[in-house]
Structures are given as structure tokens and as C-alpha cells.
N, CA, C and O atoms as a Tinker XYZ file with bonds, in Angstrom:
   304  protein
     1  N     42.583000   54.403000   -6.837000    73     2
     2  CA    41.826000   53.385000   -6.136000    64     1     3
     3  C     40.332000   53.728000   -6.134000    63     2     4     5
     4  O     39.487000   52.850000   -6.310000    81     3
     5  N     40.018000   55.004000   -5.935000    73     3     6
     6  CA    38.623000   55.441000   -5.934000    64     5     7
     7  C     38.012000   55.222000   -7.307000    63     6     8     9
     8  O     36.848000   54.834000   -7.409000    81     7
     9  N     38.766000   55.460000   -8.353000    73     7    10
    10  CA    38.254000   55.257000   -9.719000    64     9    11
    11  C     37.922000   53.793000   -9.962000    63    10    12    13
    12  O     36.917000   53.487000  -10.603000    81    11
    13  N     38.747000   52.888000   -9.462000    73    11    14
    14  CA    38.501000   51.458000   -9.631000    64    13    15
    15  C     37.200000   51.054000   -8.921000    63    14    16    17
    16  O     36.386000   50.326000   -9.490000    81    15
    17  N     37.006000   51.516000   -7.702000    73    15    18
    18  CA    35.777000   51.212000   -6.964000    64    17    19
    19  C     34.571000   51.810000   -7.682000    63    18    20    21
    20  O     33.520000   51.174000   -7.761000    81    19
    21  N     34.713000   53.019000   -8.203000    73    19    22
    22  CA    33.635000   53.664000   -8.948000    64    21    23
    23  C     33.246000   52.829000  -10.158000    63    22    24    25
    24  O     32.058000   52.599000  -10.386000    81    23
    25  N     34.221000   52.369000  -10.942000    73    23    26
    26  CA    33.916000   51.591000  -12.149000    64    25    27
    27  C     33.318000   50.222000  -11.811000    63    26    28    29
    28  O     32.427000   49.744000  -12.512000    81    27
    29  N     33.801000   49.602000  -10.753000    73    27    30
    30  CA    33.231000   48.307000  -10.329000    64    29    31
    31  C     31.768000   48.492000   -9.910000    63    30    32    33
    32  O     30.901000   47.697000  -10.274000    81    31
    33  N     31.510000   49.548000   -9.143000    73    31    34
    34  CA    30.135000   49.817000   -8.721000    64    33    35
    35  C     29.252000   50.142000   -9.910000    63    34    36    37
    36  O     28.104000   49.702000   -9.966000    81    35
    37  N     29.762000   50.896000  -10.852000    73    35    38
    38  CA    28.989000   51.253000  -12.039000    64    37    39
    39  C     28.647000   50.022000  -12.873000    63    38    40    41
    40  O     27.521000   49.889000  -13.352000    81    39
    41  N     29.614000   49.126000  -13.048000    73    39    42
    42  CA    29.372000   47.888000  -13.801000    64    41    43
    43  C     28.370000   47.002000  -13.062000    63    42    44    45
    44  O     27.492000   46.411000  -13.689000    81    43
    45  N     28.491000   46.904000  -11.737000    73    43    46
    46  CA    27.562000   46.085000  -10.956000    64    45    47
    47  C     26.142000   46.633000  -11.064000    63    46    48    49
    48  O     25.199000   45.856000  -11.212000    81    47
    49  N     25.971000   47.932000  -10.994000    73    47    50
    50  CA    24.637000   48.537000  -11.129000    64    49    51
    51  C     24.081000   48.305000  -12.525000    63    50    52    53
    52  O     22.890000   48.036000  -12.682000    81    51
    53  N     24.933000   48.408000  -13.539000    73    51    54
    54  CA    24.483000   48.186000  -14.920000    64    53    55
    55  C     24.031000   46.735000  -15.116000    63    54    56    57
    56  O     23.006000   46.488000  -15.752000    81    55
    57  N     24.778000   45.788000  -14.581000    73    55    58
    58  CA    24.403000   44.368000  -14.702000    64    57    59
    59  C     23.096000   44.111000  -13.956000    63    58    60    61
    60  O     22.216000   43.415000  -14.463000    81    59
    61  N     22.970000   44.674000  -12.751000    73    59    62
    62  CA    21.735000   44.495000  -11.981000    64    61    63
    63  C     20.526000   45.058000  -12.729000    63    62    64    65
    64  O     19.480000   44.414000  -12.795000    81    63
    65  N     20.670000   46.260000  -13.293000    73    63    66
    66  CA    19.566000   46.889000  -14.021000    64    65    67
    67  C     19.227000   46.098000  -15.284000    63    66    68    69
    68  O     18.052000   45.932000  -15.611000    81    67
    69  N     20.232000   45.616000  -15.988000    73    67    70
    70  CA    19.991000   44.841000  -17.204000    64    69    71
    71  C     19.236000   43.557000  -16.885000    63    70    72    73
    72  O     18.289000   43.209000  -17.591000    81    71
    73  N     19.637000   42.849000  -15.836000    73    71    74
    74  CA    18.943000   41.616000  -15.457000    64    73    75
    75  C     17.518000   41.895000  -14.988000    63    74    76    77
    76  O     16.603000   41.126000  -15.287000    81    75
    77  N     17.330000   42.967000  -14.270000    73    75    78
    78  CA    16.002000   43.297000  -13.743000    64    77    79
    79  C     15.017000   43.610000  -14.863000    63    78    80    81
    80  O     13.875000   43.152000  -14.829000    81    79
    81  N     15.444000   44.379000  -15.843000    73    79    82
    82  CA    14.533000   44.781000  -16.908000    64    81    83
    83  C     14.449000   43.764000  -18.033000    63    82    84    85
    84  O     13.488000   43.779000  -18.802000    81    83
    85  N     15.422000   42.891000  -18.145000    73    83    86
    86  CA    15.400000   41.880000  -19.195000    64    85    87
    87  C     14.506000   40.698000  -18.823000    63    86    88    89
    88  O     13.851000   40.126000  -19.695000    81    87
    89  N     14.468000   40.326000  -17.546000    73    87    90
    90  CA    13.689000   39.163000  -17.142000    64    89    91
    91  C     12.196000   39.449000  -17.311000    63    90    92    93
    92  O     11.732000   40.540000  -16.980000    81    91
    93  N     11.443000   38.470000  -17.826000    73    91    94
    94  CA     9.998000   38.688000  -18.025000    64    93    95
    95  C      9.282000   38.765000  -16.688000    63    94    96    97
    96  O      9.640000   38.085000  -15.727000    81    95
    97  N      8.290000   39.587000  -16.655000    73    95    98
    98  CA     7.470000   39.734000  -15.452000    64    97    99
    99  C      6.526000   38.533000  -15.348000    63    98   100   101
   100  O      5.948000   38.113000  -16.351000    81    99
   101  N      6.366000   37.979000  -14.144000    73    99   102
   102  CA     5.411000   36.878000  -14.007000    64   101   103
   103  C      3.993000   37.398000  -14.212000    63   102   104   105
   104  O      3.675000   38.514000  -13.801000    81   103
   105  N      3.139000   36.593000  -14.846000    73   103   106
   106  CA     1.766000   37.056000  -15.083000    64   105   107
   107  C      1.014000   37.201000  -13.761000    63   106   108   109
   108  O      1.143000   36.376000  -12.856000    81   107
   109  N      0.254000   38.237000  -13.682000    73   107   110
   110  CA    -0.551000   38.508000  -12.486000    64   109   111
   111  C     -1.883000   37.799000  -12.659000    63   110   112   113
   112  O     -2.615000   38.075000  -13.609000    81   111
   113  N     -2.208000   36.877000  -11.737000    73   111   114
   114  CA    -3.502000   36.201000  -11.869000    64   113   115
   115  C     -4.629000   37.188000  -11.626000    63   114   116   117
   116  O     -4.595000   37.980000  -10.684000    81   115
   117  N     -5.608000   37.125000  -12.478000    73   115   118
   118  CA    -6.749000   38.027000  -12.361000    64   117   119
   119  C     -7.915000   37.287000  -11.747000    63   118   120   121
   120  O     -8.209000   36.145000  -12.101000    81   119
   121  N     -8.560000   37.942000  -10.839000    73   119   122
   122  CA    -9.733000   37.351000  -10.207000    64   121   123
   123  C    -10.874000   37.342000  -11.213000    63   122   124   125
   124  O    -11.269000   38.385000  -11.731000    81   123
   125  N    -11.387000   36.173000  -11.476000    73   123   126
   126  CA   -12.458000   36.063000  -12.458000    64   125   127
   127  C    -13.828000   36.305000  -11.830000    63   126   128   129
   128  O    -14.832000   36.395000  -12.536000    81   127
   129  N    -13.864000   36.407000  -10.524000    73   127   130
   130  CA   -15.139000   36.654000   -9.867000    64   129   131
   131  C    -15.935000   35.388000   -9.616000    63   130   132   133
   132  O    -17.039000   35.450000   -9.075000    81   131
   133  N    -15.396000   34.246000   -9.999000    73   131   134
   134  CA   -16.103000   32.994000   -9.774000    64   133   135
   135  C    -15.386000   32.239000   -8.668000    63   134   136   137
   136  O    -14.373000   31.583000   -8.912000    81   135
   137  N    -15.903000   32.330000   -7.473000    73   135   138
   138  CA   -15.341000   31.582000   -6.357000    64   137   139
   139  C    -16.215000   30.369000   -6.108000    63   138   140   141
   140  O    -17.436000   30.415000   -6.262000    81   139
   141  N    -15.574000   29.301000   -5.727000    73   139   142
   142  CA   -16.298000   28.063000   -5.459000    64   141   143
   143  C    -16.559000   27.947000   -3.961000    63   142   144   145
   144  O    -15.660000   28.195000   -3.157000    81   143
   145  N    -17.771000   27.575000   -3.580000    73   143   146
   146  CA   -18.030000   27.382000   -2.153000    64   145   147
   147  C    -17.268000   26.161000   -1.642000    63   146   148   149
   148  O    -17.190000   25.134000   -2.315000    81   147
   149  N    -16.710000   26.293000   -0.446000    73   147   150
   150  CA   -15.961000   25.204000    0.163000    64   149   151
   151  C    -16.871000   24.464000    1.139000    63   150   152   153
   152  O    -17.703000   25.069000    1.814000    81   151
   153  N    -16.697000   23.148000    1.200000    73   151   154
   154  CA   -17.457000   22.317000    2.140000    64   153   155
   155  C    -16.469000   21.478000    2.948000    63   154   156   157
   156  O    -15.310000   21.323000    2.562000    81   155
   157  N    -16.935000   20.945000    4.061000    73   155   158
   158  CA   -16.085000   20.169000    4.966000    64   157   159
   159  C    -16.516000   18.715000    4.929000    63   158   160   161
   160  O    -17.705000   18.406000    5.001000    81   159
   161  N    -15.537000   17.822000    4.815000    73   159   162
   162  CA   -15.826000   16.385000    4.830000    64   161   163
   163  C    -16.324000   16.002000    6.220000    63   162   164   165
   164  O    -15.703000   16.346000    7.225000    81   163
   165  N    -17.452000   15.285000    6.273000    73   163   166
   166  CA   -18.040000   14.887000    7.554000    64   165   167
   167  C    -17.206000   13.808000    8.240000    63   166   168   169
   168  O    -17.360000   13.600000    9.444000    81   167
   169  N    -16.332000   13.118000    7.518000    73   167   170
   170  CA   -15.532000   12.048000    8.097000    64   169   171
   171  C    -14.189000   12.553000    8.615000    63   170   172   173
   172  O    -13.851000   12.323000    9.776000    81   171
   173  N    -13.413000   13.243000    7.764000    73   171   174
   174  CA   -12.047000   13.629000    8.141000    64   173   175
   175  C    -11.884000   15.122000    8.406000    63   174   176   177
   176  O    -10.887000   15.527000    9.003000    81   175
   177  N    -12.826000   15.943000    7.984000    73   175   178
   178  CA   -12.750000   17.372000    8.250000    64   177   179
   179  C    -11.992000   18.183000    7.217000    63   178   180   181
   180  O    -11.786000   19.380000    7.418000    81   179
   181  N    -11.576000   17.580000    6.128000    73   179   182
   182  CA   -10.855000   18.300000    5.077000    64   181   183
   183  C    -11.822000   19.211000    4.332000    63   182   184   185
   184  O    -12.947000   18.819000    4.023000    81   183
   185  N    -11.371000   20.434000    4.046000    73   183   186
   186  CA   -12.177000   21.366000    3.262000    64   185   187
   187  C    -11.819000   21.223000    1.787000    63   186   188   189
   188  O    -10.642000   21.123000    1.439000    81   187
   189  N    -12.821000   21.212000    0.928000    73   187   190
   190  CA   -12.611000   21.089000   -0.509000    64   189   191
   191  C    -13.738000   21.791000   -1.247000    63   190   192   193
   192  O    -14.800000   22.028000   -0.671000    81   191
   193  N    -13.520000   22.129000   -2.527000    73   191   194
   194  CA   -14.580000   22.790000   -3.298000    64   193   195
   195  C    -15.802000   21.883000   -3.420000    63   194   196   197
   196  O    -15.671000   20.664000   -3.536000    81   195
   197  N    -16.969000   22.475000   -3.395000    73   195   198
   198  CA   -18.199000   21.676000   -3.419000    64   197   199
   199  C    -18.367000   20.898000   -4.717000    63   198   200   201
   200  O    -19.041000   19.869000   -4.734000    81   199
   201  N    -17.765000   21.372000   -5.805000    73   199   202
   202  CA   -17.904000   20.633000   -7.068000    64   201   203
   203  C    -17.101000   19.336000   -7.057000    63   202   204   205
   204  O    -17.382000   18.445000   -7.859000    81   203
   205  N    -16.111000   19.201000   -6.175000    73   203   206
   206  CA   -15.328000   17.971000   -6.079000    64   205   207
   207  C    -15.803000   17.060000   -4.955000    63   206   208   209
   208  O    -15.333000   15.929000   -4.837000    81   207
   209  N    -16.723000   17.535000   -4.132000    73   207   210
   210  CA   -17.192000   16.772000   -2.976000    64   209   211
   211  C    -18.388000   15.903000   -3.340000    63   210   212   213
   212  O    -19.089000   16.153000   -4.321000    81   211
   213  N    -18.599000   14.886000   -2.532000    73   211   214
   214  CA   -19.747000   13.993000   -2.692000    64   213   215
   215  C    -20.759000   14.308000   -1.597000    63   214   216   217
   216  O    -20.394000   14.397000   -0.424000    81   215
   217  N    -22.007000   14.475000   -1.962000    73   215   218
   218  CA   -23.040000   14.855000   -1.007000    64   217   219
   219  C    -23.894000   13.651000   -0.640000    63   218   220   221
   220  O    -24.194000   12.795000   -1.472000    81   219
   221  N    -24.278000   13.613000    0.641000    73   219   222
   222  CA   -25.219000   12.621000    1.133000    64   221   223
   223  C    -26.157000   13.362000    2.074000    63   222   224   225
   224  O    -25.863000   13.518000    3.259000    81   223
   225  N    -27.262000   13.808000    1.557000    73   223   226
   226  CA   -28.165000   14.644000    2.342000    64   225   227
   227  C    -27.529000   16.011000    2.550000    63   226   228   229
   228  O    -27.175000   16.692000    1.588000    81   227
   229  N    -27.389000   16.405000    3.800000    73   227   230
   230  CA   -26.775000   17.703000    4.094000    64   229   231
   231  C    -25.303000   17.570000    4.444000    63   230   232   233
   232  O    -24.663000   18.560000    4.798000    81   231
   233  N    -24.749000   16.353000    4.352000    73   231   234
   234  CA   -23.340000   16.132000    4.685000    64   233   235
   235  C    -22.522000   15.948000    3.412000    63   234   236   237
   236  O    -23.004000   15.428000    2.406000    81   235
   237  N    -21.271000   16.390000    3.487000    73   235   238
   238  CA   -20.364000   16.326000    2.349000    64   237   239
   239  C    -19.180000   15.428000    2.687000    63   238   240   241
   240  O    -18.760000   15.340000    3.840000    81   239
   241  N    -18.640000   14.754000    1.648000    73   239   242
   242  CA   -17.509000   13.849000    1.842000    64   241   243
   243  C    -16.472000   14.092000    0.754000    63   242   244   245
   244  O    -16.804000   14.492000   -0.362000    81   243
   245  N    -15.202000   13.844000    1.101000    73   243   246
   246  CA   -14.117000   14.103000    0.151000    64   245   247
   247  C    -13.854000   12.918000   -0.766000    63   246   248   249
   248  O    -13.235000   13.099000   -1.815000    81   247
   249  N    -14.295000   11.717000   -0.419000    73   247   250
   250  CA   -14.048000   10.549000   -1.258000    64   249   251
   251  C    -15.172000    9.529000   -1.073000    63   250   252   253
   252  O    -15.990000    9.633000   -0.159000    81   251
   253  N    -15.184000    8.553000   -1.960000    73   251   254
   254  CA   -16.186000    7.487000   -1.899000    64   253   255
   255  C    -16.006000    6.662000   -0.620000    63   254   256   257
   256  O    -16.994000    6.243000   -0.016000    81   255
   257  N    -14.772000    6.426000   -0.206000    73   255   258
   258  CA   -14.511000    5.647000    1.009000    64   257   259
   259  C    -15.081000    6.347000    2.239000    63   258   260   261
   260  O    -15.679000    5.696000    3.096000    81   259
   261  N    -14.904000    7.648000    2.336000    73   259   262
   262  CA   -15.448000    8.376000    3.480000    64   261   263
   263  C    -16.973000    8.441000    3.410000    63   262   264   265
   264  O    -17.638000    8.441000    4.446000    81   263
   265  N    -17.523000    8.494000    2.225000    73   263   266
   266  CA   -18.980000    8.470000    2.075000    64   265   267
   267  C    -19.538000    7.158000    2.610000    63   266   268   269
   268  O    -20.567000    7.148000    3.287000    81   267
   269  N    -18.861000    6.049000    2.308000    73   267   270
   270  CA   -19.308000    4.744000    2.773000    64   269   271
   271  C    -19.133000    4.588000    4.283000    63   270   272   273
   272  O    -19.917000    3.885000    4.920000    81   271
   273  N    -18.113000    5.236000    4.869000    73   271   274
   274  CA   -17.888000    5.143000    6.318000    64   273   275
   275  C    -18.887000    5.976000    7.105000    63   274   276   277
   276  O    -19.174000    5.675000    8.263000    81   275
   277  N    -19.413000    7.014000    6.486000    73   275   278
   278  CA   -20.371000    7.865000    7.172000    64   277   279
   279  C    -19.677000    8.940000    7.995000    63   278   280   281
   280  O    -18.453000    9.071000    7.951000    81   279
   281  N    -20.454000    9.704000    8.742000    73   279   282
   282  CA   -19.850000   10.785000    9.529000    64   281   283
   283  C    -18.966000   10.249000   10.640000    63   282   284   285
   284  O    -19.161000    9.134000   11.125000    81   283
   285  N    -17.992000   11.055000   11.035000    73   283   286
   286  CA   -17.051000   10.660000   12.074000    64   285   287
   287  C    -17.709000   10.675000   13.442000    63   286   288   289
   288  O    -18.665000   11.416000   13.675000    81   287
   289  N    -17.194000    9.856000   14.341000    73   287   290
   290  CA   -17.668000    9.840000   15.723000    64   289   291
   291  C    -17.147000   11.075000   16.454000    63   290   292   293
   292  O    -16.024000   11.513000   16.205000    81   291
   293  N    -17.937000   11.628000   17.336000    73   291   294
   294  CA   -17.554000   12.838000   18.056000    64   293   295
   295  C    -16.587000   12.577000   19.194000    63   294   296   297
   296  O    -15.933000   13.514000   19.650000    81   295
   297  N    -16.465000   11.341000   19.677000    73   295   298
   298  CA   -15.641000   11.042000   20.838000    64   297   299
   299  C    -14.237000   10.567000   20.461000    63   298   300   301
   300  O    -13.729000    9.621000   21.064000    81   299
   301  N    -13.622000   11.184000   19.506000    73   299   302
   302  CA   -12.262000   10.788000   19.087000    64   301   303
   303  C    -11.260000   11.231000   20.088000    63   302   304
   304  O    -10.065000   10.992000   19.913000    81   303
């Protein structure tokens, strides 16, 4: 009985090791050193990269509709 358990455990370890080393490693993303500054939409408050935002003076907006609506009211 002990021999049977030993062989089952040995086969299970072999299968586990084979699957672990056979599967490809996921690529590690490398930091390119180029981070984009984030800005906040003056209407809804969503944060987004400045290259995707629309500027109106010192205020930023996430879409054309929010740009047309202007900044949000403070008494919400």
C-alpha cells in the first residue's frame, strides 16, 4: 500500500513539474521611463492622460461634451 501511494505521489510531482516548466512564462512589462501626466476632468472628475484630454485654459476635460458644458457646479 505504501508503494502505491509513493508511486502516485511521484507521478503527481512529475506531472506538476512538467506543466510548470513547459508553460511559457508571461512577458514582464518593462518600464520605459515615459510616464504620462494625468489630469482631472473639470466636469466629471475622471482622471485621464493629458494627451487624451481637451484643454480650455487651465481646465481639462475628458470629452467634447464636457468641454461644452464647462466646469461642474460645486453645490452638487
